ROKOLKE-918848 format. One record per residue: residue in one letter; x, y, z of N, C-alpha, C in turn. Coordinates in steps of 0.02 Angstrom, whole numbers, plus 50000, padded with zeros to 5 digits. Atoms other than C-alpha are relative to their C-alpha. Layout:
REM ROKOLKE-918848
   residuo    n_c1    n_c2    n_c3   ca_c1   ca_c2   ca_c3    c_c1    c_c2    c_c3
         a       X       Y       Z       X       Y       Z       X       Y       Z
...
//
This chain:
REM ROKOLKE-918848
   residuo    n_c1    n_c2    n_c3   ca_c1   ca_c2   ca_c3    c_c1    c_c2    c_c3
         m   50071   50007   50013   51288   63529   50313   49960   49999   50065
         a   50036   50007   49937   51237   63485   50491   49992   50068   50034
         l   50004   49935   49967   51277   63660   50555   49947   50044   49969
         i   50049   49956   50032   51174   63752   50426   49930   49972   50008
         d   50066   50030   49990   51031   63628   50444   49973   50016   50070
         r   50022   49984   49932   51026   63658   50631   49978   50074   50005
         f   50018   49929   50000   51025   63846   50603   49933   50011   49966
         l   50062   49990   50037   50886   63836   50474   49940   49971   50037
         a   50054   50031   49961   50782   63719   50582   49978   50046   50057
         a   50017   49955   49945   50791   63844   50725   49971   50066   49975
         r   50019   49934   50025   50762   63996   50614   49934   50000   49962
         v   50058   50000   50044   50626   63947   50490   49943   49960   50031
         k   50059   50032   49969   50461   63911   50577   49937   50014   49959
         r   50059   49980   50038   50331   64006   50476   50021   50011   49927
         g   49978   50004   50069   50336   63984   50288   50043   49938   49992
         q   49964   50063   50011   50437   63845   50209   50061   50011   49955
         l   49938   49998   50038   50614   63825   50147   50022   49929   49984
         t   49974   50065   50022   50671   63674   50045   50072   50010   49978
         v   49929   49993   50014   50859   63649   50036   50025   49937   49965
         h   49968   50054   50037   50946   63542   49905   50075   50006   50011
         h   49928   49999   49988   51121   63503   49966   50037   49971   49940
         a   49961   50021   50058   51261   63471   49843   50007   49924   49996
         d   49994   50073   50001   51269   63286   49894   49935   49964   49984
         g   50064   50030   50018   51088   63258   49845   49949   49999   50056
         n   50047   49997   49944   51012   63272   50019   49952   50059   49992
         v   50051   49947   50003   50851   63372   50025   49968   50006   50069
         r   50030   49988   49935   50788   63450   50186   49947   50055   49993
         t   50053   49950   50000   50629   63549   50218   49991   50028   50071
         f   50005   49967   49935   50609   63676   50358   49938   50045   50001
         g   50057   49957   49992   50457   63767   50425   49935   49968   49977
         t   50067   50023   50019   50272   63752   50385   49968   50051   49954
         p   50033   49951   50044   50180   63831   50239   49946   50038   50037
         e   50049   49957   49965   50075   63977   50298   49983   50059   49954
         p   50019   49944   50043   49975   64108   50203   50037   50064   50021
         g   49964   49938   49986   50073   64271   50189   50074   49991   50012
         f   49929   50013   49990   50241   64186   50215   50028   49962   49940
         p   49973   50029   50061   50357   64136   50072   50012   49924   50004
         t   49977   50069   50009   50388   63959   50010   50056   50004   49949
         v   49940   49989   50040   50564   63954   49941   50041   49936   49995
         t   49954   50057   50009   50682   63823   49869   50068   50025   49981
         i   49932   49981   50016   50870   63844   49870   50042   49938   49986
         r   49955   50055   50018   51013   63737   49804   50072   50023   50011
         f   49929   49986   49993   51195   63731   49854   50037   49966   49943
         a   49969   50025   50061   51301   63712   49698   50062   49957   50012
         d   49941   50040   49985   51453   63636   49785   50000   49983   50074
         a   50001   50028   49932   51493   63543   49944   50022   50051   50053
         g   49975   49953   49951   51581   63690   50027   49957   50062   50010
         a   50038   49938   49997   51448   63823   49999   49965   50010   50067
         a   50036   49994   49936   51345   63786   50155   50047   50017   50057
         n   49952   49987   49947   51498   63782   50268   50029   50071   49994
         f   49975   49932   50011   51560   63944   50189   49953   50051   50031
         i   50049   49954   49972   51399   64031   50240   50002   49999   50076
         v   49997   50007   49927   51410   63963   50418   50063   50032   50028
         r   49936   49974   49975   51593   64012   50437   50004   50076   49993
         h   49997   49928   50013   51564   64188   50369   49929   50029   49999
         p   50071   49981   49998   51390   64240   50427   49985   50069   49973
         s   50014   49933   50025   51408   64423   50379   50013   50006   49925
         l   49983   49997   50071   51478   64388   50206   49974   49941   49959
         g   50008   50064   50035   51436   64209   50164   49941   49996   49954
         a   50059   50009   50042   51257   64212   50099   50003   50046   49939
         g   49996   49953   50056   51284   64368   49993   50051   49979   49948
         e   49948   50020   50047   51446   64307   49917   49982   49935   49965
         a   50019   50063   50030   51379   64132   49889   49947   50011   49946
         y   50050   49985   50051   51229   64203   49796   50031   50035   49941
         m   49966   49964   50054   51336   64324   49695   50039   49954   49954
         n   49954   50043   50037   51455   64186   49643   49967   49936   49974
         g   50035   50058   50028   51322   64058   49596   50008   49937   50041
         r   49994   50059   49957   51360   63942   49741   49935   49987   50038
         l   50067   50005   49971   51189   63976   49820   49950   50019   49945
         l   50049   49989   50053   51049   63960   49693   49930   50001   50031
         v   50069   49995   49975   50868   64011   49725   49954   49987   49941
         d   50047   50015   50055   50730   63935   49618   49961   50063   49982
         g   50033   49939   50023   50654   64072   49512   50040   50062   50012
         d   49956   49944   49982   50800   64182   49565   49965   50046   50050
         d   50041   49961   49953   50684   64238   49706   50039   50015   50063
         i   49960   49983   49941   50815   64311   49822   49959   50043   50048
         m   50044   49961   49956   50683   64432   49889   49959   49952   50044
         g   50038   50048   49961   50580   64281   49943   50042   49967   50054
         l   49955   50031   49951   50729   64200   50029   50016   50048   50057
         v   49983   49952   49948   50781   64357   50121   49939   50015   50044
         t   50061   49988   49962   50601   64390   50172   49985   49943   50047
         l   50013   50058   49958   50579   64213   50237   50046   49999   50061
         m   49953   50002   49944   50735   64226   50344   49989   50057   50050
         t   50006   49942   49954   50697   64398   50415   49931   50003   50033
         v   50067   49998   49970   50509   64382   50443   49995   49951   50058
         n   49997   50047   49943   50551   64236   50559   50045   50025   50056
         d   49954   49974   49950   50670   64347   50657   49989   50075   50007
         l   50017   49929   49995   50580   64513   50686   50044   50036   50050
         w   49957   49961   49956   50688   64648   50762   49969   50010   50068
         e   50033   49985   49936   50559   64689   50895   49991   49938   50045
         d   50004   50061   49960   50553   64506   50950   50065   49984   50035
         g   49935   50008   49967   50739   64510   50992   50028   49931   49999
         k   49972   50068   50004   50778   64333   50935   50074   50003   49983
         a   49928   50005   50017   50960   64280   50921   50007   49968   49932
         a   49986   50028   50065   51021   64251   50745   50067   49965   50000
         l   49935   50030   50007   51170   64155   50681   50052   50056   50002
         v   49951   49946   49992   51317   64262   50739   50071   49972   50001
         a   49931   50020   49998   51504   64258   50732   50023   49991   50072
         s   49973   50009   49933   51613   64212   50880   50014   50068   50031
         p   49984   49936   49967   51649   64347   51011   50063   50032   49973
         a   49937   49972   50026   51826   64365   50945   49990   50031   49931
         r   50012   49973   50068   51766   64389   50766   49958   50063   50004
         r   50041   49940   49993   51635   64515   50822   50043   50059   50024
         a   49956   49947   49974   51768   64613   50916   50044   50028   49944
         v   49959   49979   50056   51881   64617   50763   49959   50041   49951
         a   50043   49964   50047   51736   64671   50654   49984   50070   50025
         a   50017   49935   49971   51689   64811   50773   50058   50049   49992
         v   49941   49957   50007   51866   64881   50771   50010   50019   49926
         t   49991   49988   50072   51878   64863   50581   49950   50052   49976
         h   50050   49953   50023   51715   64955   50554   50011   50070   50028
         r   49986   49933   49972   51764   65096   50672   50055   50034   49961
         i   49946   49971   50041   51924   65121   50574   49973   50020   49932
         g   50027   49986   50066   51829   65111   50410   49953   50059   49999
         r   50048   49946   49997   51705   65242   50469   50032   50067   50017
         i   49966   49937   49985   51837   65374   50507   49986   50052   49946
         n   50022   49958   50056   51803   65446   50333   50033   50069   49997
         m   49966   49938   50015   51936   65578   50312   49983   50021   49929
         a   50025   49972   50063   51909   65689   50160   50019   49957   49940
         r   49979   50038   50059   52012   65585   50037   49963   49933   49997
         a   50036   50063   49998   51932   65422   50093   49926   50010   49984
         s   50071   49987   50014   51758   65501   50085   49987   50003   49925
         k   50009   49994   50072   51779   65544   49902   50006   49932   49967
         r   49991   50068   50028   51842   65368   49863   49939   49957   50015
         n   50058   50040   49981   51697   65289   49958   49939   50020   49960
         v   50056   49976   50039   51570   65397   49869   50005   49975   49928
         a   49991   50022   50069   51644   65355   49699   49984   49926   49992
         h   50012   50072   50004   51631   65168   49738   49928   49985   49983
         h   50071   50014   50010   51442   65179   49738   49967   50047   49950
         y   50039   49952   50038   51383   65339   49656   50029   50015   49931
         d   49971   49988   50066   51502   65345   49508   49992   49939   49954
         l   50017   50054   50045   51428   65188   49432   49967   50029   49938
         s   50029   49977   50063   51352   65197   49258   49935   50038   50009
         d   50064   49963   50000   51217   65329   49233   49943   49954   49979
         r   50053   50044   50027   51121   65196   49138   49972   49955   50055
         l   50024   50043   49947   51111   65085   49292   49947   50036   50041
         y   50047   49963   49958   51024   65219   49396   49937   50018   49962
         d   50060   49987   50040   50907   65262   49252   49954   49939   49998
         l   50039   50061   50006   50851   65081   49250   49956   49986   50060
         f   50041   50019   49942   50786   65071   49428   49975   50059   50042
         l   50025   49942   49964   50762   65248   49495   49943   50034   49962
         d   50051   49960   50034   50622   65371   49456   50036   50049   49952
         a   49971   49957   50051   50648   65499   49318   50042   50056   50030
         d   49962   49946   49967   50713   65629   49443   50062   49973   50036
         r   49943   50033   49968   50842   65504   49508   50004   50016   50075
         q   50000   49994   49927   50792   65518   49690   50024   49934   50029
         y   49971   50062   49975   50907   65389   49769   50000   50002   50077
         s   50009   50000   49928   50837   65398   49945   49927   49981   50013
         c   50067   50023   49980   50681   65346   50041   49946   50046   49974
         a   50058   49962   50022   50520   65401   49958   49950   50007   50057
         y   50050   49987   49947   50366   65458   50056   49932   49978   49973
         f   50061   50030   50025   50210   65353   50034   49940   50022   50041
         t   50062   49981   49968   50050   65442   50080   49949   49943   49991
         d   50040   50061   50011   49972   65281   50011   50050   49947   49976
         p   49952   50052   50022   50071   65117   49997   49993   49980   49927
         g   50010   50017   50069   49996   65094   49825   50024   50052   49950
         n   49977   49948   50045   50070   65253   49754   50058   49977   49957
         s   49944   50015   50044   50191   65246   49609   50064   50027   50030
         l   49936   49975   49977   50376   65275   49637   50006   50075   49985
         e   49996   49929   50019   50364   65441   49544   49960   50044   50048
         q   50042   49961   49955   50221   65502   49653   50031   50003   50070
         a   49972   50002   49933   50305   65446   49815   50063   50042   50006
         q   49940   49958   49997   50469   65532   49771   49982   50074   49995
         s   50023   49931   50002   50378   65692   49725   49973   50021   50067
         d   50027   49985   49934   50286   65684   49890   50055   50006   50053
         k   49943   49995   49955   50453   65657   49980   50030   50070   49997
         k   49971   49933   50007   50520   65819   49909   49955   50053   50031
         a   50047   49953   49970   50363   65912   49961   50002   49995   50077
         h   49998   50011   49928   50372   65835   50136   50061   50034   50031
         i   49938   49970   49975   50552   65893   50158   49998   50076   49992
         a   50001   49928   50012   50527   66064   50080   49955   50036   50051
         a   50045   49969   49952   50381   66099   50197   50033   50009   50068
         k   49967   49995   49935   50491   66067   50348   50055   50054   50001
         l   49948   49949   50004   50619   66194   50286   49972   50070   50011
         a   50032   49935   49988   50492   66336   50306   50033   50054   49958
         l   49966   49953   50046   50563   66424   50153   49959   50063   49987
         k   50031   49936   50019   50527   66605   50110   50036   50027   49939
         p   49969   49973   50061   50560   66700   49948   50067   50035   50015
         g   49934   49968   49994   50740   66755   49924   50050   49964   50044
         m   49953   50036   49956   50817   66627   50040   50053   49964   49960
         r   49944   50037   50029   50982   66542   50004   50005   49933   50035
         v   50002   50068   49974   50988   66353   50027   50064   49962   49981
         l   49944   50045   50012   51134   66231   50043   49973   49928   50002
         d   50020   50070   50005   51100   66052   49987   50064   49958   50006
         i   49940   50040   49988   51234   65939   50063   49988   49927   49978
         g   50011   50067   50028   51250   65778   49963   49943   50004   49950
         c   50055   49981   50044   51145   65844   49819   49981   49948   49948
         g   50016   50052   50049   51148   65686   49713   50001   50028   49930
         w   50004   49978   50070   51094   65718   49534   49961   50065   49993
         g   50028   49932   50002   51017   65885   49581   49925   50007   50007
         g   50073   49998   49999   50834   65840   49596   49970   50043   50055
         m   50027   49961   49944   50802   65915   49768   50015   50074   49991
         a   49982   49929   50010   50897   66076   49730   49956   50033   49947
         l   50041   49973   50054   50802   66101   49568   49927   50007   50021
         y   50069   49998   49975   50637   66063   49654   49990   50060   50046
         l   50007   49945   49953   50666   66188   49794   49999   50068   49964
         h   50001   49937   50038   50706   66325   49669   49935   50008   49962
         a   50060   49996   50041   50559   66283   49557   49938   50016   50042
         k   50059   49991   49958   50435   66282   49702   50001   50063   50042
         t   49996   49944   49954   50500   66426   49807   50040   50059   49975
         g   49958   49947   50025   50619   66529   49702   50065   50008   50036
         a   49938   49996   49961   50762   66496   49823   50061   49991   49956
         d   49935   50013   50030   50942   66508   49767   50030   49940   50037
         v   49977   50061   49969   51020   66338   49798   50070   49983   49977
         l   49933   50027   50016   51199   66275   49808   49999   49927   50021
         g   49995   50071   49985   51215   66086   49796   50073   49979   49999
         v   49931   50024   49997   51377   66001   49848   50000   49923   50003
         t   49993   50073   50002   51433   65822   49816   50073   49983   49990
         l   49933   50026   50014   51590   65716   49805   50001   49954   49940
         s   50005   50044   50058   51529   65618   49655   50009   50039   49935
         e   49986   49966   50063   51604   65674   49490   49946   49986   49948
         e   50052   50018   50048   51471   65582   49391   49935   50035   50016
         q   50062   49967   49981   51327   65655   49490   50001   50074   49983
         i   49998   49928   50011   51386   65834   49474   49995   50017   49926
         k   50007   49988   50072   51399   65820   49284   49926   50002   49981
         v   50072   50004   50015   51216   65771   49276   49964   50059   50030
         a   50034   49945   49966   51161   65902   49404   50011   50066   49963
         r   49986   49938   50035   51248   66043   49312   49964   50002   49932
         r   50033   50003   50065   51178   65986   49145   49925   50014   50008
         r   50072   49991   49988   51001   65981   49218   49985   50074   50014
         a   50011   49929   49984   51019   66158   49287   50005   50043   49936
         e   49992   49964   50063   51081   66221   49118   49939   49990   49955
         e   50057   50015   50043   50940   66134   49025   49936   50034   50024
         a   50059   49967   49972   50812   66209   49144   50006   50076   49999
         g   49989   49928   50004   50887   66382   49119   50006   50033   50068
         v   49996   49972   49933   50919   66405   49305   50071   49994   50029
         a   49931   50011   49976   51108   66379   49316   50027   50059   50040
         d   49979   49942   49960   51126   66555   49388   49969   50000   50069
         k   50036   50003   49936   51007   66511   49531   50011   49933   50036
         v   49988   50066   49971   51044   66326   49559   50069   49978   49977
         k   49930   50015   50018   51231   66292   49565   50023   49937   50037
         f   49974   50061   49971   51329   66135   49602   50076   50002   50002
         e   49927   50002   49992   51505   66112   49668   50023   49932   50023
         l   49968   50062   49979   51618   65961   49686   50045   50017   50060
         i   49964   49978   49941   51671   65995   49865   49976   49962   50061
         d   50017   50031   49936   51674   65913   50036   49963   50052   50042
         y   50040   49953   49959   51546   65990   50156   50044   50038   50049
         r   49956   49967   49952   51690   66030   50274   50034   50062   49972
         h   49966   49944   50032   51758   66154   50147   49953   50052   49972
         v   50048   49950   50023   51598   66249   50108   50007   50064   50041
         t   49997   49935   49966   51603   66435   50150   49937   50040   49985
         g   50058   49957   50011   51473   66571   50161   49946   49988   50053
         t   50056   50010   49954   51305   66580   50250   49937   49984   49960
         f   50060   50023   50033   51138   66503   50209   49941   50006   50048
         d   50060   49996   49959   50960   66526   50270   49974   49930   50018
         r   50024   50068   49989   50923   66341   50255   50053   49950   49976
         i   49958   50056   50022   51021   66178   50243   49956   49939   49997
         v   50033   50064   50006   50950   66015   50180   50052   49947   49983
         s   49954   50055   50015   51042   65849   50178   49960   49935   50000
         v   50041   50060   50009   50958   65692   50112   50044   49942   49979
         g   49964   50060   50019   51043   65523   50115   50075   50008   49998
         m   49928   49989   50000   51218   65592   50146   50031   49985   50068
         f   49972   50007   49932   51239   65580   50335   50025   49929   50012
         e   49978   50069   49993   51259   65391   50318   50073   49991   49980
         h   49931   50004   50023   51429   65427   50240   50048   50044   50040
         v   49958   49953   49961   51493   65552   50369   50048   49962   50046
         g   49959   50037   49952   51558   65425   50496   49992   50028   50070
         p   50012   49977   49931   51525   65434   50685   50055   50045   50027
         a   49945   49958   49975   51697   65509   50717   49993   50073   49980
         h   50007   49932   50026   51641   65662   50619   49930   50029   50009
         y   50068   49974   49990   51461   65684   50677   50000   50070   50032
         r   49998   49935   49967   51504   65828   50793   50028   50054   49952
         t   49974   49954   50050   51608   65908   50655   49946   50020   49951
         f   50054   49987   50047   51460   65893   50537   49950   50050   50030
         m   50049   49956   49967   51339   65973   50661   50028   50070   50011
         r   49968   49935   49987   51461   66111   50707   50006   50040   49935
         k   49992   49966   50065   51494   66150   50524   49933   50026   49975
         c   50066   49979   50025   51310   66155   50479   49975   50061   50039
         r   50022   49943   49960   51270   66272   50624   50037   50063   49979
         s   49959   49941   50017   51413   66387   50574   49982   50029   49932
         l   50018   49978   50067   51348   66397   50395   49932   50033   49997
         l   50067   49973   49999   51173   66450   50446   49999   50073   50026
         t   50013   49933   49973   51112   66628   50472   49969   49993   50070
         e   50027   50002   49932   51045   66674   50644   49929   49971   50002
         d   50067   50028   50005   50870   66623   50587   49999   49936   49959
         g   49993   50058   50044   50934   66469   50496   49967   49936   50026
         v   50032   50064   49985   50849   66298   50489   50033   49946   49958
         m   49973   50057   50037   50918   66128   50439   49953   49940   50006
         l   50038   50063   49999   50827   65969   50390   50047   49944   49979
         l   49956   50058   50012   50928   65808   50402   49958   49938   49990
         h   50036   50062   50016   50857   65653   50319   50051   49944   49993
         t   49950   50053   50001   50953   65493   50354   49970   49933   50018
         i   50015   50067   49975   50937   65306   50370   50026   49996   50071
         g   49977   50006   49931   50951   65259   50552   49981   49934   50031
         r   50014   50060   49962   50946   65120   50679   49945   50014   50050
         a   50054   49992   49951   50789   65097   50782   50025   49988   50071
         g   49973   50017   49935   50895   65032   50925   50065   50037   50015
         a   49936   49971   49977   51069   65061   50995   50050   50003   49943
         p   49946   49999   50050   51228   65102   50897   50025   49929   49985
         g   49976   50066   50020   51301   64954   50802   50057   50006   49951
         v   49949   49998   50053   51414   64912   50656   49966   49981   49934
         t   50023   50019   50066   51386   64897   50469   50020   49928   49986
         d   49983   50070   50014   51376   64717   50412   50055   49997   49947
         d   49940   50007   50042   51530   64654   50320   49984   50002   49926
         w   50016   50003   50072   51444   64620   50154   49984   50069   49972
         t   50018   49933   50022   51370   64795   50139   50062   50045   49998
         a   49940   49958   49997   51534   64877   50192   50048   49983   49944
         k   49952   50022   50051   51633   64775   50065   49975   50016   49930
         y   50024   49997   50068   51520   64782   49913   49958   50061   49982
         i   50049   49948   50016   51396   64925   49928   50022   50069   50025
         f   49985   49935   49970   51441   65067   50048   50062   49996   50044
         p   49940   49998   49958   51623   65062   50105   50003   50065   50039
         g   49998   49941   49958   51642   65179   50251   49932   50024   50023
         g   50067   49979   49982   51453   65190   50270   49979   49974   50069
         y   50025   50020   49935   51363   65182   50437   49934   50035   50012
         n   50065   49972   49985   51181   65208   50485   49995   50015   50075
         p   49996   49981   49929   51169   65305   50649   49938   49981   50040
         a   50056   50002   49952   51060   65272   50800   49979   50072   50014
         l   50023   49933   49985   50953   65420   50848   50041   50031   50057
         s   49960   49976   49944   51055   65433   51008   50066   50030   49976
         e   49937   49974   50026   51212   65462   50905   49991   50068   49967
         i   50014   49936   50031   51132   65604   50807   49991   50053   50055
         v   50014   49953   49946   51069   65687   50966   50063   50016   50039
         r   49939   49990   49962   51233   65662   51058   50048   50046   49962
         a   49955   49958   50040   51329   65742   50914   49980   50074   50003
         n   50025   49932   49999   51221   65896   50931   50005   50032   50070
         e   49997   49973   49932   51238   65914   51120   50058   50049   50008
         g   49948   49950   49988   51333   66068   51172   50011   50047   49942
         q   49989   49958   50058   51320   66147   50999   49956   50063   50000
         k   50047   49944   49999   51182   66270   51048   49960   50003   49935
         f   50036   50008   50063   51086   66207   50898   49934   49965   50019
         f   50063   50027   49975   50901   66180   50938   49976   49941   49958
         l   50035   50057   50031   50828   66009   50898   49926   50016   50002
         t   50068   49974   50002   50655   66064   50840   49947   49950   49978
         d   50050   50048   50022   50572   65912   50763   50035   49935   49980
         v   49974   50066   50020   50601   65725   50740   49941   49959   49974
         e   50050   50046   50028   50500   65609   50627   50034   49934   49982
         v   49974   50066   50015   50527   65422   50610   49957   49970   49943
         l   50033   50033   50057   50482   65348   50440   50017   49926   50004
         r   49986   50071   49986   50463   65161   50470   50000   49957   49937
         l   50005   50046   50056   50402   65066   50317   50013   50032   49932
         h   49995   49965   50064   50427   65199   50184   50058   49975   49957
         y   49943   50020   50041   50599   65141   50131   49992   49929   49974
         s   50013   50067   50025   50543   64961   50117   49958   50002   49937
         y   50041   49993   50060   50407   65013   49995   50042   50026   49942
         t   49956   49972   50051   50537   65115   49900   50045   49946   49970
         l   49953   50051   50022   50661   64972   49891   49965   49944   49962
         d   50038   50050   50038   50527   64850   49834   49991   50021   49928
         l   50010   49975   50069   50493   64960   49683   50066   50002   49963
         w   49934   50003   50032   50680   64978   49648   50018   49928   49982
         y   49986   50071   50013   50696   64788   49661   49962   49976   49938
         d   50040   50023   50057   50554   64758   49539   50027   50029   49934
         r   49973   49970   50061   50630   64879   49413   50068   49969   49982
         t   49936   50034   50012   50800   64796   49434   49989   49932   49967
         v   50016   50065   50030   50725   64625   49397   49978   50008   49928
         a   50024   49987   50067   50637   64696   49245   50056   50020   49952
         a   49943   49977   50041   50803   64768   49184   50058   49952   50002
         r   49946   50050   49990   50903   64608   49213   50048   49998   49940
         e   49957   50008   50059   50969   64592   49035   50042   50062   49988
         q   49962   49938   50010   51019   64775   49022   50056   50007   50051
         i   49949   49993   49948   51112   64771   49188   50057   49950   49989
         i   49947   50049   50016   51205   64611   49141   50042   50024   49942
         a   49963   49973   50057   51252   64694   48977   50047   50057   50022
         l   49958   49946   49975   51319   64845   49073   50059   49974   50040
         y   49949   50028   49955   51416   64740   49199   50007   49925   49986
         d   50001   50073   50011   51392   64552   49217   49949   49970   50048
         e   50048   50036   49959   51286   64420   49303   50015   50009   50074
         r   49982   49994   49930   51383   64434   49465   49979   50067   50028
         f   50021   49933   49977   51352   64622   49477   49925   50003   50009
         y   50074   50000   49996   51167   64597   49442   49977   49965   50064
         r   50019   50036   49939   51155   64469   49582   50019   50039   50062
         m   49981   49958   49944   51250   64584   49699   49949   50055   50012
         w   50047   49945   49994   51131   64727   49664   49932   49975   50025
         l   50063   50029   49979   50979   64616   49685   50002   49982   50074
         f   49993   50019   49929   51043   64549   49852   49999   50062   50044
         y   49999   49936   49964   51077   64727   49910   49930   50028   50010
         l   50067   49971   49995   50902   64788   49871   49953   49956   50041
         a   50042   50045   49962   50817   64633   49942   50016   50003   50074
         g   49980   49997   49931   50917   64638   50102   49981   50065   50033
         a   50018   49935   49972   50888   64823   50126   49925   50006   50012
         s   50073   49998   49991   50701   64807   50100   49979   49961   50062
         a   50017   50042   49942   50692   64668   50229   50021   50034   50065
         a   49975   49966   49939   50794   64772   50353   49951   50054   50023
         f   50048   49948   49981   50663   64910   50347   49931   49971   50015
         r   50066   50029   49987   50512   64795   50346   49999   49956   50062
         y   49999   50048   49945   50566   64667   50475   50058   50011   50049
         g   49941   49990   49958   50734   64725   50545   49996   50066   50039
         g   49996   49941   49957   50793   64874   50646   50019   50064   49965
         m   49983   49940   50037   50815   65004   50509   49938   50044   49990
         v   50052   49951   50012   50710   65162   50493   50031   50060   49963
         n   49974   49936   50023   50727   65336   50419   49982   50054   50050
         y   50012   49943   49956   50745   65490   50526   49999   50065   49959
         q   49997   49932   50024   50700   65666   50476   50005   50045   50062
         v   49985   49962   49940   50777   65782   50605   50010   50073   49981
         q   49998   49928   50015   50751   65970   50603   50037   50037   50056
         f   49962   49959   49953   50868   66095   50686   49990   50074   49983
         a   50005   49928   50012   50860   66284   50707   50052   50037   50043
         r   49951   49961   49963   50986   66416   50761   49970   50034   50061
         n   50029   49968   49941   50862   66501   50877   49928   49976   50010
         r   50065   50029   49980   50700   66458   50967   49940   50035   49970
         h   50056   49960   50025   50595   66592   50881   49989   49993   49925
         t   50003   50002   50073   50626   66550   50698   49938   49966   49974
         l   50055   50041   50025   50491   66418   50675   49937   50009   50040
         p   50063   49997   49962   50307   66420   50722   50000   49950   50057
         m   50000   50041   49940   50263   66340   50887   49967   49932   49990
         t   50031   50065   50014   50158   66200   50811   50021   49977   49930
         r   49980   50029   50064   50182   66086   50661   49951   50017   49944
         d   50052   49986   50050   50030   66158   50569   50030   50027   49936
         y   49971   49970   50059   50142   66257   50452   50027   49947   49951
         m   49975   50055   50042   50219   66093   50389   49944   49971   49958
         y   50057   50031   50035   50050   66018   50345   49972   50047   49946
         e   50029   49952   50047   49987   66176   50261   50045   50008   49939
         e   49955   49992   50057   50143   66198   50154   50006   49937   49959
         e   49996   50063   50038   50152   66015   50108   49939   49992   49955
         r   50061   50004   50042   49972   66019   50047   50006   50046   49940
         r   49992   49953   50055   50013   66172   49943   50048   49973   49947
         l   49949   50023   50046   50168   66094   49867   49977   49938   49962
         r   50023   50061   50033   50085   65928   49829   49943   50012   49952
//
């Protein structure tokens, strides 16, 4: 109890946290302040607080999932917000961390876990993306865009922001009639179908998720475009042929740093001489790091969010022009907030699909991710590449003009 109280006293200054310990002790930390959460938590057993202190990367998430850490009103978003808003990434404060030995072990473990050979990649993808279709219907937009939306206005609906995201990406591809497009990590097919509908492009979408490809193929059949928008269950490393454009949204996080250069080399080899690629990925605002233990264990095994330096370094020597970089800062936080609200609204349905523990896991995942983009060091990168220096116009005006047309 003393250890966690000392940590909370040092961490919570703005906003207020009331802690009910299992032995009946009640402690209050911080000061109420407009715009900062007021949260009450309860430890259900005497060992819960020590468990969190001993396992800082896993403890809070597992304690919440297992009912050992209770939050009044089940406001896990409020708790995560309170803890992170008091520790802004740009302020560089020190958080509760593991010992040097434990950090070293974790770093090695994560590097091994991020190797992501083909067989492991398929298994890792299935862990997350082959969950029940019903689950994704409950919290995503109707097009099942499971990546950062694009908010031209923070008040926009999820559907509007996801539609604007597709327009934003399509504009950067500088598509022309008759082009052939490869969509690496095509999800449930929404981007591929959008690109064909808006530009007439022939699109091949590839994924490692058996559940996603069933839906994508069905959608293409229902739209009557299965001859123009095709989907294959294949690793990107095994794709053959040539394409005028490549788009990859939310897939690079699963490639693994050991294979970044392979990814870049493969993409360049698949493009025509006038080819262009748009890579959309979660990224780190700072230096390379490691995936936290809880996320690696429960949400994205083998996943890793790259620093911009890692993306650029992977491309060095490939003779692949880096033509544009955009950093989306708060967009994913707004997206995750809407997913969180829909998850809370669907609580009973999700528990019926799985159980209470899964629901709490999903809620913790969305709350933590939102806070990472709003207060932590996570951003989204959109990085454009081209095979030659003459393919794209010299200014970005073409992006704005095409995006306005598409929207």
